C-alpha positions as CSV (number, residue, x, y, z in Angstrom):
1,X,2.3,-11.4,-1.6
2,X,4.8,-8.7,-2.6
3,X,6.1,-6.2,-0.1
4,X,7.4,-2.7,-0.1
5,X,9.2,-1.7,3.2
6,X,9.5,1.8,4.6
7,X,10.6,3.0,8.0
8,X,7.7,2.0,10.3
9,X,5.5,0.8,7.5
10,X,5.2,-2.3,5.2
11,X,2.9,-2.3,2.2
12,X,1.8,-5.8,1.0
13,X,0.3,-6.3,-2.4
14,X,-1.7,-9.2,-3.8
15,X,-3.7,-9.5,-7.0
16,X,-7.0,-11.3,-6.7
17,X,-9.8,-12.0,-9.2
18,X,-13.3,-10.6,-8.8
19,X,-15.4,-12.0,-11.6
20,X,-13.5,-11.1,-14.8
21,X,-11.6,-8.2,-13.2
22,X,-8.2,-8.3,-11.5
23,X,-8.1,-6.4,-8.2
24,X,-5.0,-5.2,-6.4
25,X,-5.3,-5.6,-2.6
26,X,-2.9,-3.2,-0.8
27,X,-2.3,-4.0,2.9
28,X,-0.8,-1.3,5.2
29,X,1.0,-2.5,8.3
30,X,2.5,0.0,10.7
31,X,2.5,3.8,10.7
32,X,2.6,6.6,8.2
33,X,4.6,9.4,9.9
34,X,6.3,12.6,9.0
35,X,9.6,10.7,8.7
36,X,8.4,8.2,6.1
37,X,5.6,10.0,4.2
38,X,7.9,11.5,1.6
39,X,9.5,8.1,0.8
40,X,6.0,6.5,0.6
41,X,4.8,9.2,-1.8
42,X,7.9,8.9,-3.9
43,X,7.7,5.2,-4.3
44,X,4.0,4.4,-4.2
45,X,3.8,4.1,-8.0
46,X,5.7,0.8,-7.7
47,X,2.6,-1.0,-6.6
48,X,1.1,-0.3,-10.0
49,X,3.7,-2.2,-12.0
50,X,1.2,-4.6,-13.2
51,X,-1.1,-1.8,-14.4
52,X,-4.1,-3.0,-12.2
53,X,-6.1,0.0,-11.0
54,X,-9.0,-1.7,-9.3
55,X,-8.0,-1.4,-5.6
56,X,-8.9,-2.6,-2.2
57,X,-7.0,-0.8,0.6
58,X,-6.7,-2.9,3.7
59,X,-6.1,-0.4,6.6
60,X,-6.9,-2.9,9.4
61,X,-3.3,-3.0,10.5
62,X,-2.5,0.7,10.0
63,X,-1.7,1.9,13.5
64,X,-1.2,5.6,12.9
65,X,-1.4,8.2,10.1
66,X,0.1,11.6,10.6
67,X,-1.7,14.5,9.1
68,X,1.2,15.0,6.6
69,X,0.5,11.5,5.2
């Protein structure tokens, strides 16, 4: 699993296979707040380096999301 770290939030990414398709699983751990939302928005494109656009968003460990996020 690869990780992107932000203040109060870690994004973990992992590529899995679903039939013949590659799927990017993105796991959110922590909080999206007014202090980190700009940095997340600025850098979120890094998770698409492998050009996989089938996504599963795992929000089970996302504790908080500010309305700005």
